[in-house]
All heavy atoms as an XYZ file, in Angstrom:
888
protein
N       0.846     -1.177      0.000
C       0.000      0.000      0.000
C       0.891      1.239      0.000
O       1.860      1.306      0.742
C      -0.905     -0.015      1.230
C      -1.832      1.154      1.355
S      -3.243      1.199      0.241
C      -4.132     -0.253      0.669
N       0.538      2.199     -0.815
C       1.237      3.471     -0.863
C       0.445      4.518     -0.079
O      -0.748      4.347      0.155
C       1.398      3.948     -2.309
C       2.166      3.009     -3.243
C       2.118      3.544     -4.664
C       3.595      2.842     -2.786
N       1.110      5.590      0.300
C       0.474      6.705      0.999
C       0.731      7.980      0.198
O       1.816      8.162     -0.356
C       1.065      6.902      2.398
C       0.873      5.739      3.336
C      -0.476      5.802      3.970
C      -0.590      4.740      5.065
N      -1.927      4.661      5.596
N      -0.278      8.851      0.170
C      -0.100     10.168     -0.421
C      -0.389     11.211      0.650
O      -1.494     11.253      1.197
C      -1.026     10.390     -1.610
C      -0.827     11.759     -2.247
C      -1.846     12.056     -3.315
O      -2.978     12.454     -2.943
O      -1.513     11.881     -4.489
N       0.620     12.018      0.949
C       0.503     13.078      1.943
C       0.340     14.402      1.211
O       1.035     14.672      0.235
C       1.757     13.134      2.822
C       2.008     11.862      3.581
C       2.803     10.860      3.055
C       1.437     11.658      4.827
C       3.028      9.680      3.749
C       1.658     10.491      5.534
C       2.458      9.505      4.986
O       2.683      8.341      5.670
N      -0.555     15.231      1.704
C      -0.776     16.557      1.146
C      -0.288     17.584      2.160
O      -0.767     17.620      3.295
C      -2.264     16.748      0.849
O      -2.502     18.018      0.313
N       0.686     18.406      1.740
C       1.300     19.392      2.625
C       1.116     20.798      2.064
O       1.326     21.014      0.867
C       2.807     19.143      2.758
C       3.279     17.742      3.117
C       4.797     17.663      3.026
C       2.820     17.372      4.511
N       0.740     21.752      2.891
C       0.670     23.158      2.478
C       2.005     23.817      2.791
O       2.478     23.776      3.934
C      -0.454     23.882      3.215
C      -1.867     23.471      2.824
C      -2.895     24.243      3.645
C      -2.108     23.693      1.346
N       2.603     24.444      1.767
C       3.959     24.964      1.868
C       4.020     26.364      1.245
O       3.378     26.613      0.231
C       4.945     24.030      1.120
C       6.366     24.517      1.238
C       4.825     22.612      1.620
N       4.817     27.242      1.832
C       5.058     28.556      1.248
C       5.987     28.435      0.049
O       6.833     27.543     -0.002
C       5.690     29.502      2.279
C       4.727     29.853      3.378
O       3.534     30.005      3.146
N       5.236     29.967      4.587
N       5.846     29.363     -0.891
C       6.656     29.336     -2.117
C       8.147     29.251     -1.829
O       8.868     28.507     -2.491
C       6.370     30.563     -2.962
C       7.248     30.624     -4.211
C       7.029     31.858     -5.006
N       5.689     31.802     -5.549
C       5.106     32.808     -6.170
N       5.734     33.949     -6.317
N       3.883     32.694     -6.636
N       8.619     29.981     -0.859
C      10.063     30.030     -0.593
C      10.629     28.680     -0.161
O      11.837     28.449     -0.266
C      10.375     31.084      0.467
O       9.697     30.780      1.677
N       9.774     27.777      0.314
C      10.241     26.485      0.820
C       9.957     25.311     -0.116
O      10.409     24.196      0.138
C       9.588     26.194      2.177
C       9.895     27.262      3.211
O      10.943     27.936      3.091
O       9.087     27.437      4.134
N       9.212     25.549     -1.193
C       8.732     24.464     -2.054
C       9.864     23.607     -2.606
O       9.881     22.388     -2.428
C       7.872     25.023     -3.206
C       7.633     23.988     -4.277
C       6.551     25.541     -2.684
N      10.805     24.209     -3.300
C      11.860     23.442     -3.961
C      12.745     22.729     -2.952
O      13.061     21.541     -3.109
C      12.696     24.352     -4.857
N      13.145     23.445     -1.904
C      14.045     22.854     -0.905
C      13.385     21.675     -0.196
O      14.004     20.624     -0.016
C      14.459     23.906      0.125
C      15.244     25.067     -0.433
C      15.626     26.055      0.649
C      14.392     26.843      1.072
N      14.701     28.000      1.930
N      12.125     21.856      0.202
C      11.442     20.794      0.937
C      11.150     19.601      0.034
O      11.298     18.453      0.446
C      10.153     21.315      1.581
C       9.412     20.341      2.481
C      10.313     19.815      3.606
C       8.167     20.989      3.067
N      10.758     19.868     -1.212
C      10.517     18.775     -2.167
C      11.762     17.916     -2.328
O      11.701     16.688     -2.241
C      10.109     19.328     -3.533
O       8.906     20.022     -3.461
N      12.891     18.567     -2.570
C      14.151     17.836     -2.742
C      14.523     17.058     -1.485
O      14.942     15.905     -1.555
C      15.284     18.801     -3.094
C      15.150     19.386     -4.491
O      14.376     18.841     -5.307
O      15.826     20.408     -4.767
N      14.337     17.684     -0.320
C      14.695     17.024      0.939
C      13.837     15.785      1.182
O      14.340     14.758      1.660
C      14.562     17.999      2.099
N      12.546     15.858      0.861
C      11.675     14.698      1.072
C      12.051     13.546      0.151
O      12.054     12.382      0.561
C      10.207     15.100      0.894
C       9.669     16.017      2.001
C       8.278     16.524      1.635
C       9.653     15.310      3.341
N      12.393     13.848     -1.099
C      12.846     12.795     -2.017
C      14.172     12.227     -1.533
O      14.375     11.006     -1.536
C      12.949     13.332     -3.465
C      13.639     12.325     -4.371
C      11.555     13.661     -4.000
N      15.068     13.090     -1.095
C      16.357     12.622     -0.561
C      16.176     11.726      0.662
O      17.014     10.869      0.930
C      17.254     13.804     -0.185
C      17.778     14.563     -1.399
O      17.689     14.035     -2.529
O      18.260     15.699     -1.208
N      15.074     11.916      1.402
C      14.806     11.114      2.597
C      13.940      9.893      2.328
O      13.497      9.238      3.263
C      14.170     11.988      3.681
C      15.206     12.813      4.413
O      16.002     12.274      5.166
N      15.216     14.106      4.166
N      13.649      9.596      1.049
C      12.971      8.345      0.736
C      11.595      8.433      0.121
O      11.001      7.394     -0.175
N      11.050      9.631     -0.087
C       9.754      9.726     -0.769
C       9.927      9.275     -2.216
O      10.968      9.530     -2.829
C       9.234     11.162     -0.725
N       8.932      8.595     -2.766
C       8.995      8.141     -4.157
C       8.894      9.311     -5.122
O       9.586      9.363     -6.129
C       7.873      7.154     -4.467
C       7.995      5.850     -3.734
C       6.858      5.188     -3.299
C       9.219      5.263     -3.471
C       6.945      3.981     -2.629
C       9.325      4.057     -2.798
C       8.170      3.413     -2.377
N       7.995     10.237     -4.827
C       7.822     11.398     -5.695
C       7.167     12.532     -4.912
O       6.526     12.300     -3.893
C       6.960     11.055     -6.908
O       5.622     10.805     -6.515
N       7.349     13.741     -5.437
C       6.701     14.926     -4.887
C       6.212     15.756     -6.064
O       6.990     16.066     -6.964
C       7.662     15.773     -4.023
C       6.968     17.024     -3.508
C       8.217     14.959     -2.860
N       4.934     16.081     -6.076
C       4.406     16.980     -7.094
C       3.955     18.271     -6.415
O       3.621     18.275     -5.234
C       3.253     16.334     -7.866
O       2.164     16.068     -7.010
N       3.977     19.351     -7.180
C       3.633     20.669     -6.649
C       2.374     21.153     -7.344
O       2.287     21.122     -8.577
C       4.777     21.673     -6.882
C       6.088     21.135     -6.319
C       4.434     23.027     -6.278
C       7.312     21.922     -6.764
N       1.391     21.593     -6.551
C       0.130     22.096     -7.081
C      -0.161     23.463     -6.489
O       0.334     23.805     -5.414
C      -1.021     21.154     -6.714
C      -0.869     19.753     -7.235
C      -1.975     18.825     -6.758
O      -2.829     19.253     -5.945
O      -1.976     17.664     -7.190
N      -1.010     24.238     -7.168
C      -1.468     25.514     -6.649
C      -2.539     25.235     -5.603
O      -3.605     24.703     -5.918
C      -2.034     26.360     -7.794
C      -2.464     27.755     -7.373
O      -2.425     28.063     -6.164
O      -2.845     28.533     -8.258
N      -2.270     25.581     -4.353
C      -3.242     25.345     -3.282
C      -4.474     26.229     -3.442
O      -5.508     25.957     -2.835
C      -2.602     25.578     -1.917
N      -4.365     27.286     -4.245
C      -5.494     28.182     -4.494
C      -6.255     27.832     -5.775
O      -7.115     28.590     -6.204
C      -5.006     29.636     -4.583
C      -4.449     30.136     -3.262
O      -5.024     29.790     -2.210
O      -3.452     30.873     -3.274
N      -5.945     26.700     -6.388
C      -6.617     26.307     -7.635
C      -8.120     26.220     -7.422
O      -8.592     25.718     -6.408
C      -6.080     24.960     -8.118
N      -8.858     26.774     -8.397
C     -10.310     26.706     -8.332
C     -10.960     27.853     -7.577
O     -12.172     27.883     -7.423
N     -10.162     28.804     -7.089
C     -10.745     29.976     -6.430
C     -10.122     31.239     -7.025
O      -9.181     31.155     -7.810
C     -10.628     29.890     -4.903
C      -9.217     30.039     -4.391
O      -8.493     30.947     -4.788
N      -8.816     29.159     -3.488
N     -10.619     32.413     -6.692
C     -10.133     33.645     -7.324
C      -8.638     33.918     -7.144
O      -8.057     34.682     -7.913
C     -10.961     34.747     -6.653
C     -12.196     34.069     -6.183
C     -11.778     32.669     -5.820
N      -7.993     33.317     -6.163
C      -6.564     33.530     -5.947
C      -5.681     32.615     -6.784
O      -4.449     32.672     -6.685
C      -6.221     33.343     -4.466
C      -6.829     34.429     -3.591
O      -6.971     35.560     -4.081
O      -7.179     34.124     -2.438
N      -6.306     31.755     -7.611
C      -5.534     30.844     -8.459
C      -4.611     31.651     -9.365
O      -4.988     32.687     -9.905
C      -6.476     29.994     -9.310
C      -5.759     29.000    -10.182
C      -6.721     28.087    -10.932
O      -7.943     28.249    -10.812
O      -6.230     27.209    -11.650
N      -3.378     31.171     -9.521
C      -2.388     31.887    -10.307
C      -1.781     30.955    -11.349
O      -1.110     29.986    -10.994
C      -1.279     32.420     -9.391
C      -0.137     33.138    -10.057
C      -0.613     34.443    -10.694
C       0.961     33.432     -9.046
N      -2.015     31.232    -12.644
C      -1.396     30.386    -13.668
C       0.103     30.662    -13.754
O       0.527     31.816    -13.672
C      -2.113     30.794    -14.952
C      -2.607     32.174    -14.698
C      -2.847     32.275    -13.219
N       0.883     29.620    -13.871
C       2.327     29.745    -14.078
C       2.645     28.985    -15.355
O       2.348     27.797    -15.460
C       3.133     29.163    -12.899
C       2.863     29.945    -11.621
C       4.629     29.179    -13.217
C       3.588     29.402    -10.399
N       3.234     29.684    -16.309
C       3.556     29.076    -17.597
C       5.058     29.064    -17.791
O       5.758     29.963    -17.341
C       2.917     29.870    -18.748
C       1.420     29.947    -18.648
C       0.797     31.087    -18.173
C       0.642     28.868    -19.013
C      -0.577     31.168    -18.079
C      -0.737     28.927    -18.924
C      -1.335     30.078    -18.459
O      -2.699     30.145    -18.362
N       5.524     28.078    -18.496
C       6.935     28.012    -18.834
C       7.124     27.206    -20.098
O       6.587     26.112    -20.227
N       7.833     27.753    -21.027
C       8.173     27.062    -22.261
C       9.563     26.461    -22.109
O      10.370     26.954    -21.310
C       8.149     28.046    -23.432
C       6.784     28.668    -23.699
C       5.746     27.655    -24.151
O       6.119     26.692    -24.852
O       4.566     27.818    -23.806
N       9.878     25.420    -22.886
C      11.229     24.864    -22.807
C      12.279     25.954    -23.029
O      12.182     26.736    -23.963
C      11.250     23.828    -23.936
C       9.818     23.437    -24.100
C       9.026     24.693    -23.825
N      13.224     26.022    -22.132
C      14.260     27.037    -22.196
C      13.847     28.364    -21.581
O      14.660     29.274    -21.452
N      12.564     28.493    -21.214
C      12.063     29.717    -20.598
C      11.201     29.362    -19.384
O      10.060     29.772    -19.278
C      11.236     30.521    -21.594
C      12.008     30.979    -22.807
C      11.104     31.689    -23.802
O       9.887     31.562    -23.780
N      11.712     32.441    -24.694
N      11.772     28.578    -18.491
C      11.042     28.128    -17.325
C      10.684     29.320    -16.433
O      11.377     30.332    -16.445
C      11.849     27.095    -16.532
C      11.892     25.720    -17.185
C      12.821     25.645    -18.388
O      13.708     26.516    -18.508
O      12.645     24.744    -19.209
N       9.604     29.201    -15.664
C       9.233     30.293    -14.758
C      10.359     30.616    -13.777
O      11.131     29.740    -13.397
C       8.016     29.746    -14.005
C       7.531     28.602    -14.810
C       8.703     28.068    -15.567
N      10.434     31.874    -13.370
C      11.478     32.292    -12.419
C      11.233     31.727    -11.023
O      12.153     31.485    -10.272
C      11.544     33.813    -12.366
C      12.069     34.427    -13.644
C      12.127     35.935    -13.532
C      12.804     36.531    -14.722
N      11.989     36.919    -15.804
N       9.973     31.534    -10.670
C       9.599     31.027     -9.348
C       9.216     29.554     -9.445
O       8.618     29.130    -10.428
C       8.397     31.805     -8.800
C       8.645     33.274     -8.623
C       9.319     33.606     -7.316
O       9.443     32.723     -6.454
O       9.726     34.766     -7.160
N       9.546     28.791     -8.419
C       9.095     27.404     -8.326
C       7.918     27.384     -7.367
O       8.031     27.819     -6.227
C      10.210     26.478     -7.799
C       9.688     25.072     -7.584
C      11.388     26.481     -8.744
N       6.790     26.925     -7.836
C       5.618     26.850     -6.981
C       4.836     28.138     -6.940
O       5.147     29.113     -7.629
N       3.798     28.113     -6.146
C       2.886     29.230     -5.993
C       3.047     29.819     -4.600
O       3.648     29.213     -3.731
C       1.449     28.744     -6.178
C       1.157     28.329     -7.568
C       0.578     29.094     -8.548
C       1.399     27.062     -8.175
N       0.461     28.381     -9.714
C       0.965     27.117     -9.512
C       1.968     25.872     -7.728
C       1.057     26.065    -10.399
C       2.069     24.808     -8.603
C       1.612     24.914     -9.920
N       2.458     30.976     -4.383
C       2.519     31.601     -3.061
C       2.012     30.630     -1.998
O       2.583     30.491     -0.931
C       1.701     32.891     -3.039
C       1.887     33.688     -1.777
C       3.326     34.150     -1.548
O       4.030     34.447     -2.529
O       3.737     34.194     -0.376
N       0.918     29.945     -2.308
C       0.384     28.881     -1.448
C       0.443     27.592     -2.261
O      -0.392     27.367     -3.129
C      -1.054     29.179     -1.023
C      -1.206     30.498     -0.354
N      -1.867     31.545     -0.920
C      -0.738     30.937      0.842
C      -1.824     32.580     -0.114
N      -1.148     32.239      0.962
N       1.435     26.790     -1.997
C       1.627     25.560     -2.759
C       1.195     24.352     -1.949
O       1.230     24.355     -0.722
C       3.098     25.399     -3.153
O       3.487     26.396     -4.066
N       0.808     23.327     -2.672
C       0.460     22.049     -2.059
C       1.427     21.014     -2.617
O       1.549     20.855     -3.824
C      -0.974     21.666     -2.407
C      -1.387     20.308     -1.875
C      -2.864     20.018     -2.136
N      -3.683     20.906     -1.318
C      -4.499     21.847     -1.807
N      -4.610     22.040     -3.096
N      -5.213     22.602     -0.985
N       2.145     20.332     -1.730
C       3.000     19.234     -2.134
C       2.227     17.939     -1.963
O       1.641     17.699     -0.901
C       4.272     19.169     -1.286
C       5.225     20.351     -1.328
C       6.469     20.048     -0.496
C       5.601     20.709     -2.739
N       2.213     17.113     -2.984
C       1.644     15.773     -2.909
C       2.831     14.812     -2.866
O       3.588     14.698     -3.829
C       0.769     15.467     -4.124
C      -0.445     16.361     -4.248
C      -1.472     16.002     -3.195
C      -2.757     16.748     -3.466
N      -3.913     15.952     -3.239
N       3.005     14.156     -1.728
C       4.170     13.316     -1.474
C       3.736     11.852     -1.481
O       2.911     11.446     -0.658
C       4.810     13.676     -0.107
C       6.073     12.864      0.125
C       5.091     15.173     -0.023
N       4.291     11.076     -2.399
C       3.961      9.658     -2.518
C       5.065      8.827     -1.879
O       6.249      9.004     -2.195
C       3.801      9.277     -3.992
C       3.307      7.874     -4.278
C       1.874      7.694     -3.771
C       3.381      7.580     -5.764
N       4.672      7.933     -0.959
C       5.640      7.121     -0.218
C       5.102      5.699     -0.040
O       3.938      5.431     -0.316
C       5.898      7.697      1.192
O       4.745      7.463      2.008
C       6.202      9.183      1.148
N       5.966      4.829      0.483
C       5.441      3.531      0.901
C       4.841      3.697      2.293
O       4.992      4.738      2.934
C       6.497      2.426      0.838
C       7.600      2.538      1.873
O       7.434      3.266      2.871
O       8.633      1.887      1.693
N       4.154      2.673      2.767
C       3.425      2.798      4.028
C       4.331      2.852      5.255
O       3.908      3.284      6.322
C       2.408      1.665      4.169
C       3.003      0.274      4.174
C       1.941     -0.804      4.081
O       0.763     -0.516      4.328
O       2.297     -1.940      3.745
N       5.593      2.483      5.104
C       6.519      2.504      6.238
C       7.215      3.863      6.399
O       7.894      4.088      7.387
C       7.575      1.410      6.076
C       6.995      0.002      6.117
C       8.064     -1.060      5.895
N       8.875     -0.822      4.717
C       8.616     -1.286      3.489
N       7.561     -2.037      3.290
N       9.409     -1.009      2.480
N       7.053      4.746      5.435
C       7.710      6.048      5.457
C       7.186      6.877      6.632
O       5.977      7.006      6.818
C       7.441      6.778      4.138
C       8.195      8.058      3.968
C       9.523      8.056      3.602
C       7.559      9.279      4.159
C      10.223      9.243      3.425
C       8.240     10.470      3.982
C       9.573     10.449      3.613
N       8.090      7.432      7.421
C       7.708      8.254      8.565
C       7.721      9.723      8.131
O       8.747     10.399      8.208
C       8.669      8.014      9.731
C       8.245      8.727     10.997
O       7.533      9.720     10.971
N       8.712      8.206     12.122
N       6.583     10.206      7.658
C       6.495     11.563      7.119
C       6.802     12.610      8.181
O       7.468     13.605      7.898
C       5.114     11.821      6.452
C       5.112     13.151      5.676
C       4.010     11.820      7.487
C       5.849     13.149      4.392
N       6.326     12.397      9.394
C       6.568     13.388     10.450
C       8.059     13.527     10.737
O       8.574     14.638     10.886
C       5.789     13.034     11.711
C       4.300     13.208     11.525
C       3.515     12.870     12.756
C       2.024     13.022     12.436
N       1.172     12.697     13.540
N       8.761     12.422     10.798
C      10.208     12.448     11.045
C      10.936     13.065      9.854
O      11.860     13.866     10.033
C      10.716     11.024     11.318
C      12.151     10.964     11.733
C      12.321     11.534     13.125
C      13.721     11.268     13.626
N      14.019     12.046     14.808
N      10.519     12.729      8.643
C      11.153     13.284      7.444
C      10.965     14.801      7.386
O      11.902     15.544      7.071
C      10.587     12.628      6.193
N       9.761     15.273      7.700
C       9.497     16.709      7.710
C      10.314     17.389      8.807
O      10.932     18.433      8.584
C       7.991     16.990      7.902
C       7.214     16.584      6.646
C       7.744     18.448      8.244
C       5.708     16.607      6.819
N      10.326     16.783      9.977
C      11.079     17.345     11.104
C      12.561     17.483     10.755
O      13.166     18.536     10.976
C      10.896     16.436     12.319
C      11.592     16.891     13.566
C      11.377     15.894     14.702
O      10.205     15.691     15.093
O      12.377     15.318     15.182
N      13.146     16.430     10.198
C      14.564     16.455      9.827
C      14.835     17.480      8.732
O      15.798     18.250      8.812
C      15.033     15.075      9.363
C      15.095     14.074     10.489
O      15.115     14.426     11.667
N      15.094     12.803     10.134
N      13.983     17.488      7.709
C      14.183     18.416      6.588
C      14.076     19.862      7.053
O      14.907     20.699      6.684
C      13.166     18.127      5.486
N      13.082     20.161      7.853
C      12.890     21.541      8.314
C      14.015     21.995      9.229
O      14.447     23.149      9.158
C      11.533     21.687      8.995
S      10.159     21.552      7.825
N      14.520     21.097     10.053
C      15.652     21.436     10.916
C      16.902     21.692     10.067
O      17.612     22.676     10.279
C      15.906     20.323     11.925
N      17.150     20.815      9.080
C      18.326     20.972      8.208
C      18.241     22.246      7.377
O      19.246     22.906      7.130
C      18.475     19.776      7.274
C      18.882     18.494      8.003
O      19.307     18.581      9.173
O      18.756     17.410      7.393
N      17.038     22.575      6.909
C      16.848     23.717      6.014
C      16.530     25.015      6.753
O      16.449     26.070      6.138
C      15.720     23.416      5.025
C      15.945     22.214      4.109
C      14.652     21.858      3.377
C      17.068     22.499      3.130
N      16.293     24.898      8.058
C      15.924     26.051      8.883
C      14.664     26.738      8.334
O      14.659     27.943      8.097
C      17.089     27.037      8.995
C      16.878     28.024     10.119
O      16.220     27.714     11.114
N      17.425     29.215      9.970
N      13.623     25.919      8.112
C      12.351     26.445      7.616
C      11.222     26.015      8.544
O      11.366     25.075      9.335
C      12.043     25.978      6.173
C      11.934     24.452      6.089
C      13.083     26.511      5.202
C      11.494     23.927      4.725
N      10.112     26.716      8.427
C       8.925     26.408      9.220
C       8.276     25.119      8.686
O       8.153     24.949      7.472
C       7.948     27.574      9.114
C       6.681     27.409      9.884
C       5.791     28.630      9.683
C       4.419     28.358     10.287
N       3.478     29.429      9.976
N       7.844     24.212      9.564
C       7.194     22.986      9.102
C       5.904     23.292      8.327
O       5.169     24.214      8.680
C       6.875     22.222     10.385
C       7.816     22.773     11.399
C       8.025     24.214     11.020
N       5.625     22.527      7.275
C       4.396     22.716      6.517
C       3.201     22.180      7.293
O       3.354     21.458      8.274
C       4.640     21.895      5.251
C       5.547     20.796      5.713
C       6.431     21.431      6.744
N       2.023     22.525      6.823
C       0.787     21.999      7.401
C       0.466     20.682      6.692
O       0.386     20.634      5.461
C      -0.376     22.999      7.205
C      -1.691     22.396      7.673
C      -0.083     24.297      7.940
N       0.293     19.615      7.466
C      -0.120     18.325      6.917
C      -1.634     18.363      6.758
O      -2.369     18.369      7.744
C       0.309     17.179      7.827
C      -0.104     15.773      7.411
C       0.433     15.408      6.034
C       0.365     14.760      8.443
N      -2.090     18.443      5.507
C      -3.517     18.569      5.205
C      -4.256     17.253      5.268
O      -5.332     17.162      5.836
C      -3.677     19.100      3.766
C      -4.076     20.486      3.630
C      -4.374     20.810      2.175
O      -3.805     20.222      1.243
O      -5.198     21.692      1.999
N      -3.667     16.246      4.621
C      -4.367     14.966      4.546
C      -3.402     13.834      4.237
O      -2.287     14.059      3.771
C      -5.465     15.015      3.478
O      -4.889     15.187      2.192
N      -3.874     12.634      4.504
C      -3.159     11.405      4.167
C      -4.179     10.469      3.548
O      -5.253     10.255      4.124
C      -2.553     10.730      5.420
C      -1.799      9.478      5.035
C      -1.683     11.687      6.203
N      -3.860      9.928      2.374
C      -4.764      8.956      1.769
C      -3.982      7.704      1.397
O      -2.785      7.772      1.102
C      -5.514      9.511      0.535
C      -4.549      9.913     -0.574
C      -6.406     10.668      0.920
C      -5.243     10.246     -1.878
N      -4.664      6.577      1.438
C      -4.085      5.323      0.983
C      -4.240      5.237     -0.528
O      -5.308      5.532     -1.071
C      -4.794      4.131      1.626
C      -4.514      4.031      3.114
O      -3.424      4.435      3.541
O      -5.391      3.536      3.844
N      -3.174      4.843     -1.189
C      -3.192      4.652     -2.640
C      -3.014      3.160     -2.882
O      -1.963      2.606     -2.573
C      -2.058      5.453     -3.323
C      -2.071      5.232     -4.817
C      -2.159      6.930     -2.970
N      -4.050      2.498     -3.402
C      -3.938      1.048     -3.594
C      -2.867      0.692     -4.615
O      -2.602      1.462     -5.545
C      -5.328      0.637     -4.085
C      -5.958      1.888     -4.586
C      -5.313      3.023     -3.870
N      -2.235     -0.455     -4.391
C      -1.261     -0.954     -5.354
C      -1.986     -1.335     -6.635
O      -2.981     -2.061     -6.602
C      -0.532     -2.183     -4.797
C       0.415     -1.829     -3.658
O       0.913     -0.689     -3.653
O       0.640     -2.687     -2.794
N      -1.503     -0.825     -7.738
C      -2.068     -1.136     -9.052
C      -0.938     -1.410    -10.016
O       0.188     -0.969     -9.809
C      -2.883      0.051     -9.587
C      -4.195      0.241     -8.870
O      -4.862     -0.719     -8.555
N      -4.553      1.485     -8.616
N      -1.271     -2.112    -11.081
C      -0.324     -2.280    -12.175
C      -0.528     -1.082    -13.094
O      -1.346     -1.112    -14.003
C      -0.592     -3.600    -12.909
C       0.417     -3.859    -14.013
O       1.195     -2.944    -14.354
O       0.413     -4.978    -14.543
N       0.209      0.019    -12.813
C       0.011      1.274    -13.530
C       0.358      1.147    -15.010
O      -0.277      1.770    -15.861
C       0.852      2.382    -12.888
C       0.467      2.623    -11.472
C       1.151      2.238    -10.351
C      -0.718      3.272    -10.994
N       0.471      2.613     -9.214
C      -0.681      3.254     -9.586
C      -1.806      3.868    -11.621
C      -1.686      3.810     -8.805
C      -2.804      4.423    -10.831
C      -2.734      4.392     -9.444
N       1.334      0.308    -15.341
C       1.719      0.141    -16.749
C       0.577     -0.499    -17.520
O       0.152      0.004    -18.556
C       3.017     -0.683    -16.875
C       3.323     -0.988    -18.331
C       4.178      0.052    -16.226
N       0.033     -1.593    -17.009
C      -1.078     -2.256    -17.703
C      -2.302     -1.346    -17.773
O      -3.000     -1.308    -18.782
C      -1.457     -3.560    -17.008
O      -0.400     -4.477    -17.093
N      -2.564     -0.619    -16.707
C      -3.693      0.292    -16.698
C      -3.569      1.376    -17.744
O      -4.541      1.741    -18.420
N      -2.375      1.903    -17.894
C      -2.138      2.937    -18.906
C      -2.230      2.346    -20.302
O      -2.834      2.928    -21.199
C      -0.750      3.576    -18.695
O      -0.702      4.127    -17.391
C      -0.477      4.648    -19.710
N      -1.661      1.164    -20.497
C      -1.685      0.533    -21.814
C      -3.088      0.109    -22.233
O      -3.401      0.069    -23.416
C      -0.757     -0.687    -21.831
C       0.703     -0.308    -21.733
C       1.608     -1.512    -21.567
O       1.174     -2.604    -21.201
N       2.896     -1.313    -21.819
N      -3.969     -0.142    -21.272
C      -5.326     -0.607    -21.574
C      -6.149      0.439    -22.311
O      -7.149      0.108    -22.952
C      -6.040     -1.022    -20.288
N      -5.754      1.688    -22.256
C      -6.514      2.730    -22.934
C      -6.267      2.762    -24.443
O      -6.975      3.441    -25.180
C      -6.193      4.099    -22.332
C      -4.781      4.567    -22.587
C      -4.464      5.876    -21.911
O      -5.349      6.677    -21.674
N      -3.210      6.106    -21.586
N      -5.275      2.018    -24.924
C      -4.945      2.011    -26.345
C      -5.481      0.753    -27.014
O      -5.387     -0.352    -26.477
C      -3.428      2.089    -26.545
C      -2.824      3.338    -25.964
C      -2.061      3.269    -24.810
C      -3.023      4.565    -26.564
C      -1.500      4.415    -24.261
C      -2.476      5.716    -26.018
C      -1.713      5.639    -24.877
N      -6.006      0.920    -28.214
C      -6.485     -0.217    -29.006
C      -5.301     -0.846    -29.748
O      -4.333     -0.144    -30.074
C      -7.522      0.247    -30.040
O      -8.587      0.880    -29.395
N      -5.407     -2.139    -30.065
C      -4.341     -2.770    -30.842
C      -4.244     -2.107    -32.223
O      -5.232     -1.632    -32.784
C      -4.792     -4.219    -30.982
C      -5.817     -4.417    -29.919
C      -6.432     -3.085    -29.665
N      -3.024     -2.084    -32.752
C      -2.782     -1.518    -34.085
C      -2.266     -2.636    -34.973
O      -1.300     -3.316    -34.620
C      -1.741     -0.372    -34.013
C      -2.255      0.761    -33.127
C      -1.398      0.130    -35.408
C      -1.225      1.835    -32.854
N      -2.908     -2.800    -36.123
C      -2.495     -3.813    -37.100
C      -1.301     -3.270    -37.875
O      -1.361     -2.190    -38.464
C      -3.634     -4.111    -38.088
C      -3.272     -5.060    -39.185
C      -3.465     -6.509    -38.781
O      -4.238     -6.803    -37.888
N      -2.779     -7.397    -39.429
N      -0.194     -3.977    -37.845
C       0.991     -3.595    -38.602
C       1.269     -4.702    -39.593
O       1.366     -5.871    -39.234
C       2.209     -3.388    -37.678
C       1.908     -2.277    -36.678
C       3.451     -3.085    -38.491
C       2.970     -2.043    -35.650
N       1.383     -4.305    -40.875
C       1.626     -5.348    -41.894
C       2.816     -5.015    -42.747
O       3.385     -3.996    -42.697
C       0.394     -5.512    -42.765
O      -0.032     -4.304    -43.321
């Protein structure tokens, strides 16, 4: 079983905390606009070679994917102490069932006849 943790993080801490969590054993970290869907939502665009100057949004949400043995509280505590940053708000934790993601993705495509 996998776990997905949702953390609210300030823009200034997004990149550092994301990297620290991966360095401490998280499988992946994605960054979302915590204000998405409301008037404070802020689009950030970047073209190849012209990436945005800022990483994340003023109010960012980190989605951290880990195995069930991962100690998120300890990882956050260690990362924040090392980085000298304020701990993020832990919004939620959800269980992510084990799936065969490759087969699931491939199932959306029809066979192609090659002759």
